[in-house]
PQR file with spaces between the fields and no chain letter, atoms N, CA, C, O and H, PARSE charges and radii, in Angstrom:
ATOM       1  N    UNK     1       5.775   -8.791   16.983 -0.4000 1.5000
ATOM       2  CA   UNK     1       5.552   -8.747   15.549 -0.0000 2.0000
ATOM       3  C    UNK     1       6.713   -7.983   14.917  0.5500 1.7000
ATOM       4  O    UNK     1       7.163   -6.970   15.453 -0.5500 1.4000
ATOM       5  N    UNK     2       7.191   -8.471   13.783 -0.4000 1.5000
ATOM       6  CA   UNK     2       8.299   -7.779   13.133 -0.0000 2.0000
ATOM       7  C    UNK     2       7.816   -6.457   12.530  0.5500 1.7000
ATOM       8  O    UNK     2       6.615   -6.223   12.391 -0.5500 1.4000
ATOM       9  H    UNK     2       6.826   -9.293   13.348  0.4000 1.0000
ATOM      10  N    UNK     3       8.762   -5.615   12.183 -0.4000 1.5000
ATOM      11  CA   UNK     3       8.442   -4.261   11.728 -0.0000 2.0000
ATOM      12  C    UNK     3       7.589   -4.256   10.449  0.5500 1.7000
ATOM      13  O    UNK     3       6.658   -3.459   10.331 -0.5500 1.4000
ATOM      14  H    UNK     3       9.737   -5.805   12.296  0.4000 1.0000
ATOM      15  N    UNK     4       7.898   -5.126    9.513 -0.4000 1.5000
ATOM      16  CA   UNK     4       7.154   -5.172    8.249 -0.0000 2.0000
ATOM      17  C    UNK     4       5.692   -5.564    8.483  0.5500 1.7000
ATOM      18  O    UNK     4       4.781   -4.919    7.965 -0.5500 1.4000
ATOM      19  H    UNK     4       8.654   -5.773    9.609  0.4000 1.0000
ATOM      20  N    UNK     5       5.477   -6.618    9.263 -0.4000 1.5000
ATOM      21  CA   UNK     5       4.105   -7.050    9.557 -0.0000 2.0000
ATOM      22  C    UNK     5       3.363   -6.001   10.379  0.5500 1.7000
ATOM      23  O    UNK     5       2.176   -5.759   10.161 -0.5500 1.4000
ATOM      24  H    UNK     5       6.217   -7.142    9.684  0.4000 1.0000
ATOM      25  N    UNK     6       4.062   -5.388   11.314 -0.4000 1.5000
ATOM      26  CA   UNK     6       3.457   -4.338   12.132 -0.0000 2.0000
ATOM      27  C    UNK     6       2.978   -3.176   11.267  0.5500 1.7000
ATOM      28  O    UNK     6       1.884   -2.652   11.473 -0.5500 1.4000
ATOM      29  H    UNK     6       5.027   -5.585   11.490  0.4000 1.0000
ATOM      30  N    UNK     7       3.789   -2.782   10.313 -0.4000 1.5000
ATOM      31  CA   UNK     7       3.433   -1.704    9.392 -0.0000 2.0000
ATOM      32  C    UNK     7       2.226   -2.086    8.538  0.5500 1.7000
ATOM      33  O    UNK     7       1.332   -1.269    8.312 -0.5500 1.4000
ATOM      34  H    UNK     7       4.678   -3.208   10.145  0.4000 1.0000
ATOM      35  N    UNK     8       2.208   -3.319    8.070 -0.4000 1.5000
ATOM      36  CA   UNK     8       1.086   -3.806    7.259 -0.0000 2.0000
ATOM      37  C    UNK     8      -0.201   -3.787    8.063  0.5500 1.7000
ATOM      38  O    UNK     8      -1.232   -3.321    7.578 -0.5500 1.4000
ATOM      39  H    UNK     8       2.933   -3.982    8.254  0.4000 1.0000
ATOM      40  N    UNK     9      -0.147   -4.291    9.286 -0.4000 1.5000
ATOM      41  CA   UNK     9      -1.348   -4.332   10.129 -0.0000 2.0000
ATOM      42  C    UNK     9      -1.800   -2.925   10.475  0.5500 1.7000
ATOM      43  O    UNK     9      -3.002   -2.659   10.478 -0.5500 1.4000
ATOM      44  H    UNK     9       0.691   -4.670    9.680  0.4000 1.0000
ATOM      45  N    UNK    10      -0.879   -2.014   10.768 -0.4000 1.5000
ATOM      46  CA   UNK    10      -1.261   -0.639   11.087 -0.0000 2.0000
ATOM      47  C    UNK    10      -2.011    0.003    9.904  0.5500 1.7000
ATOM      48  O    UNK    10      -3.015    0.687   10.101 -0.5500 1.4000
ATOM      49  H    UNK    10       0.098   -2.230   10.766  0.4000 1.0000
ATOM      50  N    UNK    11      -1.524   -0.220    8.700 -0.4000 1.5000
ATOM      51  CA   UNK    11      -2.209    0.316    7.522 -0.0000 2.0000
ATOM      52  C    UNK    11      -3.609   -0.265    7.391  0.5500 1.7000
ATOM      53  O    UNK    11      -4.549    0.452    7.046 -0.5500 1.4000
ATOM      54  H    UNK    11      -0.708   -0.776    8.540  0.4000 1.0000
ATOM      55  N    UNK    12      -3.757   -1.563    7.665 -0.4000 1.5000
ATOM      56  CA   UNK    12      -5.078   -2.188    7.607 -0.0000 2.0000
ATOM      57  C    UNK    12      -6.000   -1.661    8.701  0.5500 1.7000
ATOM      58  O    UNK    12      -7.201   -1.510    8.475 -0.5500 1.4000
ATOM      59  H    UNK    12      -2.994   -2.145    7.946  0.4000 1.0000
ATOM      60  N    UNK    13      -5.456   -1.381    9.878 -0.4000 1.5000
ATOM      61  CA   UNK    13      -6.250   -0.781   10.958 -0.0000 2.0000
ATOM      62  C    UNK    13      -6.746    0.587   10.523  0.5500 1.7000
ATOM      63  O    UNK    13      -7.909    0.925   10.744 -0.5500 1.4000
ATOM      64  H    UNK    13      -4.481   -1.504   10.061  0.4000 1.0000
ATOM      65  N    UNK    14      -5.873    1.381    9.903 -0.4000 1.5000
ATOM      66  CA   UNK    14      -6.275    2.706    9.431 -0.0000 2.0000
ATOM      67  C    UNK    14      -7.346    2.598    8.341  0.5500 1.7000
ATOM      68  O    UNK    14      -8.312    3.361    8.349 -0.5500 1.4000
ATOM      69  H    UNK    14      -4.928    1.107    9.723  0.4000 1.0000
ATOM      70  N    UNK    15      -7.186    1.668    7.418 -0.4000 1.5000
ATOM      71  CA   UNK    15      -8.179    1.476    6.358 -0.0000 2.0000
ATOM      72  C    UNK    15      -9.517    1.024    6.934  0.5500 1.7000
ATOM      73  O    UNK    15     -10.577    1.451    6.475 -0.5500 1.4000
ATOM      74  H    UNK    15      -6.402    1.048    7.412  0.4000 1.0000
ATOM      75  N    UNK    16      -9.460    0.168    7.929 -0.4000 1.5000
ATOM      76  CA   UNK    16     -10.684   -0.302    8.569 -0.0000 2.0000
ATOM      77  C    UNK    16     -11.372    0.854    9.287  0.5500 1.7000
ATOM      78  O    UNK    16     -12.594    0.987    9.218 -0.5500 1.4000
ATOM      79  H    UNK    16      -8.600   -0.179    8.301  0.4000 1.0000
ATOM      80  N    UNK    17     -10.595    1.693    9.977 -0.4000 1.5000
ATOM      81  CA   UNK    17     -11.159    2.871   10.638 -0.0000 2.0000
ATOM      82  C    UNK    17     -11.797    3.816    9.643  0.5500 1.7000
ATOM      83  O    UNK    17     -12.875    4.354    9.893 -0.5500 1.4000
ATOM      84  H    UNK    17      -9.602    1.585   10.032  0.4000 1.0000
ATOM      85  N    UNK    18     -11.141    4.019    8.522 -0.4000 1.5000
ATOM      86  CA   UNK    18     -11.685    4.873    7.459 -0.0000 2.0000
ATOM      87  C    UNK    18     -13.010    4.303    6.952  0.5500 1.7000
ATOM      88  O    UNK    18     -13.966    5.042    6.719 -0.5500 1.4000
ATOM      89  H    UNK    18     -10.265    3.582    8.318  0.4000 1.0000
ATOM      90  N    UNK    19     -13.053    3.001    6.786 -0.4000 1.5000
ATOM      91  CA   UNK    19     -14.260    2.333    6.318 -0.0000 2.0000
ATOM      92  C    UNK    19     -15.414    2.464    7.313  0.5500 1.7000
ATOM      93  O    UNK    19     -16.579    2.480    6.916 -0.5500 1.4000
ATOM      94  H    UNK    19     -12.276    2.400    6.976  0.4000 1.0000
ATOM      95  N    UNK    20     -15.091    2.558    8.601 -0.4000 1.5000
ATOM      96  CA   UNK    20     -16.129    2.621    9.637 -0.0000 2.0000
ATOM      97  C    UNK    20     -16.590    4.041    9.956  0.5500 1.7000
ATOM      98  O    UNK    20     -17.504    4.222   10.761 -0.5500 1.4000
ATOM      99  H    UNK    20     -14.144    2.545    8.923  0.4000 1.0000
ATOM     100  N    UNK    21     -15.980    5.043    9.345 -0.4000 1.5000
ATOM     101  CA   UNK    21     -16.399    6.429    9.600 -0.0000 2.0000
ATOM     102  C    UNK    21     -17.889    6.571    9.349  0.5500 1.7000
ATOM     103  O    UNK    21     -18.386    6.249    8.269 -0.5500 1.4000
ATOM     104  H    UNK    21     -15.238    4.896    8.692  0.4000 1.0000
ATOM     105  N    UNK    22     -18.602    7.063   10.371 -0.4000 1.5000
ATOM     106  CA   UNK    22     -20.031    7.282   10.248 -0.0000 2.0000
ATOM     107  C    UNK    22     -20.882    6.027   10.311  0.5500 1.7000
ATOM     108  O    UNK    22     -22.104    6.110   10.189 -0.5500 1.4000
ATOM     109  H    UNK    22     -18.198    7.325   11.248  0.4000 1.0000
ATOM     110  N    UNK    23     -20.269    4.871   10.499 -0.4000 1.5000
ATOM     111  CA   UNK    23     -21.015    3.608   10.510 -0.0000 2.0000
ATOM     112  C    UNK    23     -21.143    3.004   11.898  0.5500 1.7000
ATOM     113  O    UNK    23     -21.904    2.055   12.088 -0.5500 1.4000
ATOM     114  H    UNK    23     -19.276    4.804   10.598  0.4000 1.0000
ATOM     115  N    UNK    24     -20.408    3.539   12.881 -0.4000 1.5000
ATOM     116  CA   UNK    24     -20.486    2.986   14.230 -0.0000 2.0000
ATOM     117  C    UNK    24     -21.773    3.453   14.900  0.5500 1.7000
ATOM     118  O    UNK    24     -22.165    4.609   14.739 -0.5500 1.4000
ATOM     119  H    UNK    24     -19.790    4.310   12.727  0.4000 1.0000
ATOM     120  N    UNK    25     -22.431    2.581   15.644 -0.4000 1.5000
ATOM     121  CA   UNK    25     -23.657    2.982   16.325 -0.0000 2.0000
ATOM     122  C    UNK    25     -23.367    4.051   17.390  0.5500 1.7000
ATOM     123  O    UNK    25     -22.277    4.103   17.959 -0.5500 1.4000
ATOM     124  H    UNK    25     -22.112    1.643   15.775  0.4000 1.0000
ATOM     125  N    UNK    26     -24.365    4.893   17.641 -0.4000 1.5000
ATOM     126  CA   UNK    26     -24.218    5.937   18.659 -0.0000 2.0000
ATOM     127  C    UNK    26     -23.982    5.294   20.023  0.5500 1.7000
ATOM     128  O    UNK    26     -24.420    4.174   20.289 -0.5500 1.4000
ATOM     129  H    UNK    26     -25.251    4.850   17.179  0.4000 1.0000
ATOM     130  N    UNK    27     -23.284    6.028   20.870 -0.4000 1.5000
ATOM     131  CA   UNK    27     -23.003    5.539   22.216 -0.0000 2.0000
ATOM     132  C    UNK    27     -23.090    6.712   23.176  0.5500 1.7000
ATOM     133  O    UNK    27     -22.584    7.790   22.862 -0.5500 1.4000
ATOM     134  H    UNK    27     -22.929    6.938   20.654  0.4000 1.0000
ATOM     135  N    UNK    28     -23.715    6.543   24.340 -0.4000 1.5000
ATOM     136  CA   UNK    28     -23.888    7.654   25.275 -0.0000 2.0000
ATOM     137  C    UNK    28     -22.575    8.247   25.802  0.5500 1.7000
ATOM     138  O    UNK    28     -22.543    9.408   26.210 -0.5500 1.4000
ATOM     139  H    UNK    28     -24.126    5.668   24.596  0.4000 1.0000
ATOM     140  N    UNK    29     -21.506    7.469   25.796 -0.4000 1.5000
ATOM     141  CA   UNK    29     -20.210    7.981   26.256 -0.0000 2.0000
ATOM     142  C    UNK    29     -19.503    8.830   25.202  0.5500 1.7000
ATOM     143  O    UNK    29     -18.468    9.438   25.479 -0.5500 1.4000
ATOM     144  H    UNK    29     -21.531    6.526   25.465  0.4000 1.0000
ATOM     145  N    UNK    30     -20.063    8.870   23.997 -0.4000 1.5000
ATOM     146  CA   UNK    30     -19.454    9.614   22.898 -0.0000 2.0000
ATOM     147  C    UNK    30     -20.515   10.492   22.221  0.5500 1.7000
ATOM     148  O    UNK    30     -20.922   10.216   21.092 -0.5500 1.4000
ATOM     149  H    UNK    30     -20.904    8.376   23.772  0.4000 1.0000
ATOM     150  N    UNK    31     -20.957   11.537   22.903 -0.4000 1.5000
ATOM     151  CA   UNK    31     -22.057   12.350   22.354 -0.0000 2.0000
ATOM     152  C    UNK    31     -21.711   13.074   21.056  0.5500 1.7000
ATOM     153  O    UNK    31     -22.615   13.420   20.295 -0.5500 1.4000
ATOM     154  H    UNK    31     -20.627   11.761   23.820  0.4000 1.0000
ATOM     155  N    UNK    32     -20.442   13.309   20.786 -0.4000 1.5000
ATOM     156  CA   UNK    32     -20.048   14.003   19.545 -0.0000 2.0000
ATOM     157  C    UNK    32     -19.604   13.029   18.460  0.5500 1.7000
ATOM     158  O    UNK    32     -19.038   13.429   17.442 -0.5500 1.4000
ATOM     159  H    UNK    32     -19.708   13.027   21.404  0.4000 1.0000
ATOM     160  N    UNK    33     -19.865   11.763   18.689 -0.4000 1.5000
ATOM     161  CA   UNK    33     -19.488   10.754   17.691 -0.0000 2.0000
ATOM     162  C    UNK    33     -18.310    9.928   18.154  0.5500 1.7000
ATOM     163  O    UNK    33     -17.549   10.337   19.031 -0.5500 1.4000
ATOM     164  H    UNK    33     -20.324   11.438   19.515  0.4000 1.0000
ATOM     165  N    UNK    34     -18.172    8.778   17.565 -0.4000 1.5000
ATOM     166  CA   UNK    34     -17.114    7.839   17.937 -0.0000 2.0000
ATOM     167  C    UNK    34     -15.931    7.940   16.981  0.5500 1.7000
ATOM     168  O    UNK    34     -16.093    8.234   15.797 -0.5500 1.4000
ATOM     169  H    UNK    34     -18.790    8.445   16.853  0.4000 1.0000
ATOM     170  N    UNK    35     -14.744    7.692   17.515 -0.4000 1.5000
ATOM     171  CA   UNK    35     -13.516    7.699   16.741 -0.0000 2.0000
ATOM     172  C    UNK    35     -13.311    6.285   16.188  0.5500 1.7000
ATOM     173  O    UNK    35     -12.955    5.377   16.939 -0.5500 1.4000
ATOM     174  H    UNK    35     -14.612    7.454   18.477  0.4000 1.0000
ATOM     175  N    UNK    36     -13.529    6.091   14.894 -0.4000 1.5000
ATOM     176  CA   UNK    36     -13.441    4.726   14.358 -0.0000 2.0000
ATOM     177  C    UNK    36     -12.032    4.137   14.406  0.5500 1.7000
ATOM     178  O    UNK    36     -11.881    2.920   14.510 -0.5500 1.4000
ATOM     179  H    UNK    36     -13.818    6.829   14.283  0.4000 1.0000
ATOM     180  N    UNK    37     -11.013    4.968   14.332 -0.4000 1.5000
ATOM     181  CA   UNK    37      -9.631    4.467   14.375 -0.0000 2.0000
ATOM     182  C    UNK    37      -9.306    3.916   15.761  0.5500 1.7000
ATOM     183  O    UNK    37      -8.743    2.829   15.893 -0.5500 1.4000
ATOM     184  H    UNK    37     -11.136    5.957   14.247  0.4000 1.0000
ATOM     185  N    UNK    38      -9.668    4.678   16.791 -0.4000 1.5000
ATOM     186  CA   UNK    38      -9.457    4.221   18.169 -0.0000 2.0000
ATOM     187  C    UNK    38     -10.299    2.983   18.447  0.5500 1.7000
ATOM     188  O    UNK    38      -9.859    2.069   19.143 -0.5500 1.4000
ATOM     189  H    UNK    38     -10.125    5.561   16.685  0.4000 1.0000
ATOM     190  N    UNK    39     -11.503    2.958   17.904 -0.4000 1.5000
ATOM     191  CA   UNK    39     -12.388    1.813   18.084 -0.0000 2.0000
ATOM     192  C    UNK    39     -11.750    0.542   17.526  0.5500 1.7000
ATOM     193  O    UNK    39     -11.755   -0.495   18.189 -0.5500 1.4000
ATOM     194  H    UNK    39     -11.860    3.702   17.339  0.4000 1.0000
ATOM     195  N    UNK    40     -11.211    0.613   16.332 -0.4000 1.5000
ATOM     196  CA   UNK    40     -10.600   -0.571   15.707 -0.0000 2.0000
ATOM     197  C    UNK    40      -9.397   -1.032   16.519  0.5500 1.7000
ATOM     198  O    UNK    40      -9.252   -2.225   16.783 -0.5500 1.4000
ATOM     199  H    UNK    40     -11.207    1.456   15.794  0.4000 1.0000
ATOM     200  N    UNK    41      -8.535   -0.104   16.918 -0.4000 1.5000
ATOM     201  CA   UNK    41      -7.352   -0.474   17.705 -0.0000 2.0000
ATOM     202  C    UNK    41      -7.769   -1.118   19.030  0.5500 1.7000
ATOM     203  O    UNK    41      -7.163   -2.101   19.459 -0.5500 1.4000
ATOM     204  H    UNK    41      -8.653    0.866   16.704  0.4000 1.0000
ATOM     205  N    UNK    42      -8.791   -0.573   19.674 -0.4000 1.5000
ATOM     206  CA   UNK    42      -9.265   -1.126   20.940 -0.0000 2.0000
ATOM     207  C    UNK    42      -9.896   -2.510   20.743  0.5500 1.7000
ATOM     208  O    UNK    42      -9.702   -3.405   21.565 -0.5500 1.4000
ATOM     209  H    UNK    42      -9.283    0.225   19.326  0.4000 1.0000
ATOM     210  N    UNK    43     -10.641   -2.678   19.666 -0.4000 1.5000
ATOM     211  CA   UNK    43     -11.257   -3.979   19.389 -0.0000 2.0000
ATOM     212  C    UNK    43     -10.190   -5.050   19.145  0.5500 1.7000
ATOM     213  O    UNK    43     -10.331   -6.183   19.607 -0.5500 1.4000
ATOM     214  H    UNK    43     -10.798   -1.951   18.999  0.4000 1.0000
ATOM     215  N    UNK    44      -9.131   -4.697   18.425 -0.4000 1.5000
ATOM     216  CA   UNK    44      -8.031   -5.645   18.196 -0.0000 2.0000
ATOM     217  C    UNK    44      -7.382   -6.001   19.535  0.5500 1.7000
ATOM     218  O    UNK    44      -7.116   -7.169   19.817 -0.5500 1.4000
ATOM     219  H    UNK    44      -9.017   -3.777   18.050  0.4000 1.0000
ATOM     220  N    UNK    45      -7.134   -4.982   20.352 -0.4000 1.5000
ATOM     221  CA   UNK    45      -6.503   -5.215   21.648 -0.0000 2.0000
ATOM     222  C    UNK    45      -7.384   -6.101   22.531  0.5500 1.7000
ATOM     223  O    UNK    45      -6.882   -7.021   23.178 -0.5500 1.4000
ATOM     224  H    UNK    45      -7.350   -4.033   20.123  0.4000 1.0000
ATOM     225  N    UNK    46      -8.677   -5.836   22.562 -0.4000 1.5000
ATOM     226  CA   UNK    46      -9.587   -6.645   23.379 -0.0000 2.0000
ATOM     227  C    UNK    46      -9.710   -8.076   22.847  0.5500 1.7000
ATOM     228  O    UNK    46      -9.749   -9.031   23.623 -0.5500 1.4000
ATOM     229  H    UNK    46      -9.084   -5.089   22.037  0.4000 1.0000
ATOM     230  N    UNK    47      -9.770   -8.214   21.536 -0.4000 1.5000
ATOM     231  CA   UNK    47      -9.945   -9.542   20.930 -0.0000 2.0000
ATOM     232  C    UNK    47      -8.716  -10.428   21.145  0.5500 1.7000
ATOM     233  O    UNK    47      -8.850  -11.608   21.469 -0.5500 1.4000
ATOM     234  H    UNK    47      -9.738   -7.438   20.906  0.4000 1.0000
ATOM     235  N    UNK    48      -7.532   -9.866   20.966 -0.4000 1.5000
ATOM     236  CA   UNK    48      -6.301  -10.656   21.051 -0.0000 2.0000
ATOM     237  C    UNK    48      -5.610  -10.572   22.413  0.5500 1.7000
ATOM     238  O    UNK    48      -4.657  -11.305   22.675 -0.5500 1.4000
ATOM     239  H    UNK    48      -7.424   -8.908   20.702  0.4000 1.0000
ATOM     240  N    UNK    49      -6.093   -9.672   23.281 -0.4000 1.5000
ATOM     241  CA   UNK    49      -5.515   -9.560   24.613 -0.0000 2.0000
ATOM     242  C    UNK    49      -4.198   -8.818   24.663  0.5500 1.7000
ATOM     243  O    UNK    49      -3.494   -8.866   25.672 -0.5500 1.4000
ATOM     244  H    UNK    49      -6.868   -9.076   23.069  0.4000 1.0000
ATOM     245  N    UNK    50      -3.856   -8.127   23.577 -0.4000 1.5000
ATOM     246  CA   UNK    50      -2.609   -7.353   23.522 -0.0000 2.0000
ATOM     247  C    UNK    50      -2.684   -6.398   22.338  0.5500 1.7000
ATOM     248  O    UNK    50      -3.539   -6.549   21.465 -0.5500 1.4000
ATOM     249  H    UNK    50      -4.428   -8.088   22.758  0.4000 1.0000
ATOM     250  N    UNK    51      -1.792   -5.420   22.309 -0.4000 1.5000
ATOM     251  CA   UNK    51      -1.785   -4.487   21.194 -0.0000 2.0000
ATOM     252  C    UNK    51      -1.334   -5.212   19.925  0.5500 1.7000
ATOM     253  O    UNK    51      -0.696   -6.262   19.993 -0.5500 1.4000
ATOM     254  H    UNK    51      -1.097   -5.297   23.018  0.4000 1.0000
ATOM     255  N    UNK    52      -1.669   -4.644   18.777 -0.4000 1.5000
ATOM     256  CA   UNK    52      -1.337   -5.312   17.509 -0.0000 2.0000
ATOM     257  C    UNK    52       0.159   -5.541   17.366  0.5500 1.7000
ATOM     258  O    UNK    52       0.569   -6.512   16.730 -0.5500 1.4000
ATOM     259  H    UNK    52      -2.187   -3.791   18.722  0.4000 1.0000
ATOM     260  N    UNK    53       0.989   -4.670   17.940 -0.4000 1.5000
ATOM     261  CA   UNK    53       2.444   -4.828   17.828 -0.0000 2.0000
ATOM     262  C    UNK    53       2.963   -6.013   18.639  0.5500 1.7000
ATOM     263  O    UNK    53       4.029   -6.556   18.348 -0.5500 1.4000
ATOM     264  H    UNK    53       0.657   -3.880   18.456  0.4000 1.0000
ATOM     265  N    UNK    54       2.198   -6.407   19.660 -0.4000 1.5000
ATOM     266  CA   UNK    54       2.635   -7.501   20.532 -0.0000 2.0000
ATOM     267  C    UNK    54       2.126   -8.868   20.097  0.5500 1.7000
ATOM     268  O    UNK    54       2.525   -9.887   20.661 -0.5500 1.4000
ATOM     269  H    UNK    54       1.332   -5.965   19.896  0.4000 1.0000
ATOM     270  N    UNK    55       1.251   -8.900   19.102 -0.4000 1.5000
ATOM     271  CA   UNK    55       0.707  -10.162   18.613 -0.0000 2.0000
ATOM     272  C    UNK    55       1.788  -10.873   17.791  0.5500 1.7000
ATOM     273  O    UNK    55       2.466  -10.236   16.986 -0.5500 1.4000
ATOM     274  H    UNK    55       0.926   -8.072   18.643  0.4000 1.0000
ATOM     275  N    UNK    56       1.953  -12.169   17.984 -0.4000 1.5000
ATOM     276  CA   UNK    56       2.988  -12.899   17.231 -0.0000 2.0000
ATOM     277  C    UNK    56       2.758  -12.858   15.719  0.5500 1.7000
ATOM     278  O    UNK    56       1.620  -12.802   15.254 -0.5500 1.4000
ATOM     279  H    UNK    56       1.402  -12.687   18.638  0.4000 1.0000
ATOM     280  N    UNK    57       3.836  -12.885   14.977 -0.4000 1.5000
ATOM     281  CA   UNK    57       3.786  -12.843   13.514 -0.0000 2.0000
ATOM     282  C    UNK    57       2.934  -13.959   12.919  0.5500 1.7000
ATOM     283  O    UNK    57       2.290  -13.760   11.889 -0.5500 1.4000
ATOM     284  H    UNK    57       4.761  -12.931   15.355  0.4000 1.0000
ATOM     285  N    UNK    58       2.921  -15.122   13.551 -0.4000 1.5000
ATOM     286  CA   UNK    58       2.179  -16.242   12.976 -0.0000 2.0000
ATOM     287  C    UNK    58       0.661  -16.052   13.041  0.5500 1.7000
ATOM     288  O    UNK    58      -0.083  -16.872   12.503 -0.5500 1.4000
ATOM     289  H    UNK    58       3.443  -15.284   14.388  0.4000 1.0000
ATOM     290  N    UNK    59       0.196  -14.988   13.689 -0.4000 1.5000
ATOM     291  CA   UNK    59      -1.239  -14.707   13.773 -0.0000 2.0000
ATOM     292  C    UNK    59      -1.675  -13.604   12.804  0.5500 1.7000
ATOM     293  O    UNK    59      -2.803  -13.121   12.897 -0.5500 1.4000
ATOM     294  H    UNK    59       0.800  -14.322   14.126  0.4000 1.0000
ATOM     295  N    UNK    60      -0.810  -13.200   11.884 -0.4000 1.5000
ATOM     296  CA   UNK    60      -1.129  -12.087   10.989 -0.0000 2.0000
ATOM     297  C    UNK    60      -2.389  -12.368   10.163  0.5500 1.7000
ATOM     298  O    UNK    60      -3.199  -11.466    9.955 -0.5500 1.4000
ATOM     299  H    UNK    60       0.107  -13.592   11.808  0.4000 1.0000
ATOM     300  N    UNK    61      -2.560  -13.589    9.696 -0.4000 1.5000
ATOM     301  CA   UNK    61      -3.759  -13.908    8.917 -0.0000 2.0000
ATOM     302  C    UNK    61      -5.021  -13.836    9.772  0.5500 1.7000
ATOM     303  O    UNK    61      -6.082  -13.439    9.292 -0.5500 1.4000
ATOM     304  H    UNK    61      -1.902  -14.323    9.865  0.4000 1.0000
ATOM     305  N    UNK    62      -4.898  -14.218   11.029 -0.4000 1.5000
ATOM     306  CA   UNK    62      -6.025  -14.133   11.953 -0.0000 2.0000
ATOM     307  C    UNK    62      -6.404  -12.665   12.211  0.5500 1.7000
ATOM     308  O    UNK    62      -7.585  -12.333   12.308 -0.5500 1.4000
ATOM     309  H    UNK    62      -4.036  -14.541   11.419  0.4000 1.0000
ATOM     310  N    UNK    63      -5.404  -11.802   12.319 -0.4000 1.5000
ATOM     311  CA   UNK    63      -5.664  -10.364   12.512 -0.0000 2.0000
ATOM     312  C    UNK    63      -6.368   -9.797   11.286  0.5500 1.7000
ATOM     313  O    UNK    63      -7.343   -9.056   11.416 -0.5500 1.4000
ATOM     314  H    UNK    63      -4.444  -12.071   12.239  0.4000 1.0000
ATOM     315  N    UNK    64      -5.883  -10.138   10.107 -0.4000 1.5000
ATOM     316  CA   UNK    64      -6.488   -9.643    8.860 -0.0000 2.0000
ATOM     317  C    UNK    64      -7.940  -10.115    8.767  0.5500 1.7000
ATOM     318  O    UNK    64      -8.824   -9.344    8.396 -0.5500 1.4000
ATOM     319  H    UNK    64      -5.091  -10.740   10.002  0.4000 1.0000
ATOM     320  N    UNK    65      -8.180  -11.375    9.103 -0.4000 1.5000
ATOM     321  CA   UNK    65      -9.542  -11.909    9.082 -0.0000 2.0000
ATOM     322  C    UNK    65     -10.434  -11.137   10.067  0.5500 1.7000
ATOM     323  O    UNK    65     -11.581  -10.825    9.748 -0.5500 1.4000
ATOM     324  H    UNK    65      -7.461  -12.002    9.405  0.4000 1.0000
ATOM     325  N    UNK    66      -9.914  -10.833   11.247 -0.4000 1.5000
ATOM     326  CA   UNK    66     -10.681  -10.093   12.249 -0.0000 2.0000
ATOM     327  C    UNK    66     -10.980   -8.669   11.774  0.5500 1.7000
ATOM     328  O    UNK    66     -12.092   -8.179   11.971 -0.5500 1.4000
ATOM     329  H    UNK    66      -8.982  -11.086   11.506  0.4000 1.0000
ATOM     330  N    UNK    67     -10.014   -8.006   11.159 -0.4000 1.5000
ATOM     331  CA   UNK    67     -10.236   -6.647   10.645 -0.0000 2.0000
ATOM     332  C    UNK    67     -11.303   -6.662    9.548  0.5500 1.7000
ATOM     333  O    UNK    67     -12.125   -5.748    9.474 -0.5500 1.4000
ATOM     334  H    UNK    67      -9.111   -8.404   11.000  0.4000 1.0000
ATOM     335  N    UNK    68     -11.298   -7.671    8.712 -0.4000 1.5000
ATOM     336  CA   UNK    68     -12.345   -7.805    7.695 -0.0000 2.0000
ATOM     337  C    UNK    68     -13.705   -8.008    8.346  0.5500 1.7000
ATOM     338  O    UNK    68     -14.711   -7.475    7.877 -0.5500 1.4000
ATOM     339  H    UNK    68     -10.631   -8.413    8.772  0.4000 1.0000
ATOM     340  N    UNK    69     -13.734   -8.775    9.421 -0.4000 1.5000
ATOM     341  CA   UNK    69     -14.971   -8.973   10.166 -0.0000 2.0000
ATOM     342  C    UNK    69     -15.485   -7.649   10.726  0.5500 1.7000
ATOM     343  O    UNK    69     -16.683   -7.374   10.663 -0.5500 1.4000
ATOM     344  H    UNK    69     -12.917   -9.208    9.803  0.4000 1.0000
ATOM     345  N    UNK    70     -14.593   -6.832   11.271 -0.4000 1.5000
ATOM     346  CA   UNK    70     -14.995   -5.524   11.822 -0.0000 2.0000
ATOM     347  C    UNK    70     -15.566   -4.616   10.737  0.5500 1.7000
ATOM     348  O    UNK    70     -16.511   -3.868   10.988 -0.5500 1.4000
ATOM     349  H    UNK    70     -13.619   -7.055   11.323  0.4000 1.0000
ATOM     350  N    UNK    71     -15.001   -4.678    9.539 -0.4000 1.5000
ATOM     351  CA   UNK    71     -15.503   -3.855    8.441 -0.0000 2.0000
ATOM     352  C    UNK    71     -16.950   -4.216    8.111  0.5500 1.7000
ATOM     353  O    UNK    71     -17.776   -3.346    7.835 -0.5500 1.4000
ATOM     354  H    UNK    71     -14.233   -5.285    9.335  0.4000 1.0000
ATOM     355  N    UNK    72     -17.233   -5.499    8.145 -0.4000 1.5000
ATOM     356  CA   UNK    72     -18.565   -5.968    7.779 -0.0000 2.0000
ATOM     357  C    UNK    72     -19.566   -5.863    8.942  0.5500 1.7000
ATOM     358  O    UNK    72     -20.776   -5.800    8.724 -0.5500 1.4000
ATOM     359  H    UNK    72     -16.562   -6.206    8.369  0.4000 1.0000
ATOM     360  N    UNK    73     -19.053   -5.845   10.163 -0.4000 1.5000
ATOM     361  CA   UNK    73     -19.906   -5.866   11.354 -0.0000 2.0000
ATOM     362  C    UNK    73     -19.492   -4.767   12.347  0.5500 1.7000
ATOM     363  O    UNK    73     -18.915   -5.077   13.389 -0.5500 1.4000
ATOM     364  H    UNK    73     -18.070   -5.897   10.340  0.4000 1.0000
ATOM     365  N    UNK    74     -19.773   -3.506   12.046 -0.4000 1.5000
ATOM     366  CA   UNK    74     -19.419   -2.457   13.003 -0.0000 2.0000
ATOM     367  C    UNK    74     -20.136   -2.693   14.322  0.5500 1.7000
ATOM     368  O    UNK    74     -21.340   -2.950   14.351 -0.5500 1.4000
ATOM     369  H    UNK    74     -20.241   -3.255   11.200  0.4000 1.0000
ATOM     370  N    UNK    75     -19.396   -2.606   15.399 -0.4000 1.5000
ATOM     371  CA   UNK    75     -19.964   -2.898   16.716 -0.0000 2.0000
ATOM     372  C    UNK    75     -20.048   -1.647   17.562  0.5500 1.7000
ATOM     373  O    UNK    75     -20.502   -1.703   18.705 -0.5500 1.4000
ATOM     374  H    UNK    75     -18.418   -2.397   15.376  0.4000 1.0000
């Protein structure tokens, strides 16, 4: 992914994490609460099979759509 798109996606990941603060369901592996920023980055990595920086530029709209899905459906 080029630098401009990477920066845009990183900002959206941060905004999505901010939106999920306090909204993620409890998990036994995280007794003091879950980190929504790490959660979003991990979900993107698991969904696309690579880190957001390694995803091709032509998938930027798909990434944005997925981040919007995460905002509406905290997992």
